[in-house]
NULO-876011 format. One line per 2 residues: number of its first residue (from 1); for each residue x, z, y of C-alpha. Coordinates in Angstrom, 3 decimals. Layout:
NUM	X,Z,Y  ...
end
This chain:
1	-59.302,-36.579,-27.546  -56.200,-38.445,-28.694
3	-56.024,-41.841,-27.077  -53.679,-44.483,-25.729
5	-55.110,-45.809,-22.478  -54.193,-49.375,-21.500
7	-53.928,-50.019,-17.779  -53.290,-53.767,-17.947
9	-56.416,-55.455,-19.295  -56.700,-59.168,-18.708
11	-59.613,-60.118,-16.499  -60.001,-56.599,-15.038
13	-58.635,-55.173,-11.820  -55.925,-52.576,-12.531
15	-57.327,-50.171,-9.924  -60.805,-50.281,-11.493
17	-59.303,-49.687,-14.951  -57.437,-46.661,-13.563
19	-60.680,-45.308,-12.085  -62.444,-45.813,-15.427
21	-59.662,-43.938,-17.256  -59.930,-40.981,-14.875
23	-63.702,-41.014,-15.303  -63.322,-40.913,-19.105
25	-60.966,-37.935,-18.843  -63.322,-36.011,-16.544
27	-66.309,-36.889,-18.734  -64.539,-35.535,-21.840
29	-63.670,-32.276,-20.062  -67.254,-31.803,-18.831
31	-68.645,-32.500,-22.298  -66.296,-29.980,-23.935
33	-67.083,-27.298,-21.360  -70.816,-27.654,-22.111
35	-70.252,-26.602,-25.731  -71.521,-23.013,-26.194
37	-68.744,-20.421,-26.207  -68.174,-18.391,-29.378
39	-68.491,-14.607,-29.200  -65.624,-12.968,-27.323
41	-64.409,-16.190,-25.676  -64.327,-16.439,-21.861
43	-63.751,-20.185,-21.298  -62.640,-23.443,-22.877
45	-58.947,-24.179,-22.402  -57.102,-27.383,-23.324
47	-53.830,-28.098,-25.109  -52.504,-31.284,-23.506
49	-49.754,-33.792,-24.232  -48.893,-36.799,-22.064
51	-46.394,-39.639,-22.420  -45.840,-43.363,-22.591
53	-46.516,-43.262,-26.359  -47.580,-40.757,-28.996
55	-43.970,-40.259,-30.097  -42.676,-39.498,-26.588
57	-45.608,-37.334,-25.441  -44.637,-33.940,-24.039
59	-46.710,-30.801,-23.587  -48.166,-30.587,-20.065
61	-50.482,-28.218,-18.215  -54.115,-29.249,-17.937
63	-54.069,-29.279,-14.118  -51.268,-31.872,-14.017
65	-52.990,-34.575,-16.070  -54.572,-36.634,-13.272
67	-51.417,-36.563,-11.104  -49.436,-37.724,-14.154
69	-51.910,-40.583,-14.678  -51.476,-41.571,-11.015
71	-47.699,-41.439,-11.359  -47.774,-43.604,-14.481
73	-49.953,-46.162,-12.695  -47.701,-46.217,-9.612
75	-44.625,-46.692,-11.809  -46.246,-49.782,-13.315
77	-46.786,-48.473,-16.843  -48.837,-50.786,-19.047
79	-50.280,-47.870,-21.055  -49.978,-44.129,-21.608
81	-50.889,-41.654,-24.349  -53.045,-38.594,-23.654
83	-53.969,-35.841,-26.071  -56.420,-33.126,-25.022
85	-57.599,-30.598,-27.580  -60.094,-27.893,-26.635
87	-59.198,-24.336,-27.569  -60.683,-20.912,-26.963
89	-59.489,-19.143,-23.822  -59.537,-15.422,-23.146
91	-58.881,-13.843,-19.767  -56.098,-11.302,-19.469
93	-55.391,-8.836,-16.682  -52.614,-9.715,-14.316
95	-49.783,-7.188,-14.227  -49.572,-5.318,-10.927
97	-46.367,-5.591,-8.901  -44.327,-2.368,-8.880
99	-44.460,-1.971,-5.074  -48.289,-1.955,-4.812
101	-48.948,1.526,-6.201  -51.126,2.567,-3.253
103	-48.371,3.206,-0.698  -49.694,0.674,1.847
105	-53.261,2.006,1.971  -52.366,5.658,2.647
107	-49.907,5.008,5.485  -52.415,3.152,7.653
109	-54.940,6.003,7.593  -52.451,8.757,8.480
111	-51.271,6.942,11.619  -54.803,6.770,13.003
113	-55.287,10.537,12.597  -52.342,11.311,14.954
115	-53.747,9.270,17.881
end
């Protein structure tokens, strides 16, 4: 979805327009997540860009889109540009911290044996 959302529409309440914009964003995400996953893919991820116009849009994380929309509305922006492109996501293992190599689990059991 590549779209410029207008927040100031004559004859419509700005708050209701903002709610409709958020609904459209959520609806797009739900529709994309219903698409069957290809083989070897764990989830649908999104590449996102947000800004006041297409030229000034910057890359943002998916989780920050709705707060950015709220911020734009509070700042009085007349419109904003949002680009969300679905991509394949694959889960990766998190690296373990160096200090968690099993030292905490063994110490607790040896103290109980002495009592």
